[in-house]
C-alpha positions as CSV (number, residue, x, y, z in Angstrom):
1,X,58.1,-154.5,220.5
2,X,57.5,-151.0,218.0
3,X,57.0,-149.0,221.7
4,X,60.7,-150.4,222.9
5,X,62.9,-149.5,219.8
6,X,61.0,-146.0,219.7
7,X,62.1,-145.3,223.2
8,X,65.2,-146.8,223.2
9,X,65.9,-144.7,219.7
10,X,64.3,-141.4,221.4
11,X,66.1,-142.1,224.8
12,X,69.8,-142.7,222.7
13,X,69.4,-139.8,220.7
14,X,68.7,-137.6,223.7
15,X,71.6,-138.7,225.6
16,X,73.6,-137.8,222.6
17,X,72.5,-134.7,222.4
18,X,73.3,-134.2,226.1
19,X,69.5,-133.1,226.6
20,X,68.7,-133.4,230.3
21,X,66.1,-136.1,230.5
22,X,65.6,-138.4,233.5
23,X,68.2,-141.4,232.2
24,X,70.4,-143.3,234.8
25,X,73.0,-145.6,232.9
26,X,73.2,-149.0,235.1
27,X,75.3,-152.3,235.5
28,X,74.4,-155.4,237.2
29,X,75.0,-158.8,236.8
30,X,72.2,-161.7,237.3
31,X,70.8,-165.0,236.3
32,X,68.8,-165.1,233.5
33,X,64.7,-166.8,234.6
34,X,63.3,-166.0,231.4
35,X,63.8,-165.6,227.6
36,X,61.5,-164.4,224.6
37,X,59.7,-167.2,222.9
38,X,61.4,-167.6,219.2
39,X,64.5,-164.7,219.5
40,X,66.6,-162.7,222.0
41,X,64.8,-159.8,221.1
42,X,62.0,-158.8,223.8
43,X,61.8,-159.1,227.2
44,X,64.1,-160.8,229.2
45,X,63.7,-161.8,233.1
46,X,67.2,-161.4,235.0
47,X,66.9,-162.1,238.6
48,X,63.5,-160.7,238.8
49,X,64.1,-157.8,236.5
50,X,62.4,-157.5,233.2
51,X,65.0,-156.1,230.7
52,X,64.0,-155.0,227.3
53,X,66.4,-156.2,224.6
54,X,66.1,-154.3,221.3
55,X,67.8,-155.2,218.0
56,X,70.5,-152.6,219.3
57,X,71.5,-154.5,222.1
58,X,75.0,-155.9,222.0
59,X,74.7,-159.4,223.0
60,X,78.3,-161.2,223.5
61,X,78.1,-165.0,224.3
62,X,81.7,-166.0,225.1
63,X,80.2,-167.4,228.0
64,X,78.5,-169.8,226.3
65,X,74.9,-169.1,224.7
66,X,72.1,-167.2,226.7
67,X,69.4,-169.4,228.1
68,X,67.5,-169.8,231.4
69,X,70.1,-170.2,234.1
70,X,72.9,-168.6,232.1
71,X,74.9,-165.9,234.3
72,X,74.9,-162.5,232.4
73,X,76.2,-158.8,232.6
74,X,73.7,-156.5,231.4
75,X,74.3,-153.2,230.8
76,X,71.9,-150.6,230.2
77,X,69.5,-147.4,230.8
78,X,66.4,-146.8,232.6
79,X,64.2,-144.5,230.7
80,X,60.6,-143.5,231.9
81,X,60.8,-146.9,234.2
82,X,61.9,-149.1,231.7
83,X,65.3,-150.8,231.6
84,X,66.5,-151.0,227.8
85,X,69.6,-153.1,227.9
86,X,72.8,-151.9,225.1
87,X,74.9,-154.7,226.0
88,X,74.5,-158.6,227.5
89,X,77.7,-160.8,228.1
90,X,77.2,-164.0,229.3
91,X,79.8,-164.9,231.9
92,X,81.0,-168.4,233.0
93,X,81.1,-168.3,236.2
94,X,79.4,-165.5,239.2
95,X,82.4,-163.3,239.3
């Protein structure tokens, strides 16, 4: 968990400084297939993709609670081959 948070913080700092690193912003929608055991912080699986959720990830549950089977919209960055969520929002339907 500490590694994930450290990578996320470094990536965000580099982005804010405009340093040329291989960071790609991305957005996608999908169905939650797996959540961490005791909290929302940790690895989620959404449509087969591992999504890292950190304490800095903004979570919005306007479409209901996040649970296995929930449809969500995910925004984040890919840094060093790992997808780090900056925002996850539950949706009421697959639109």
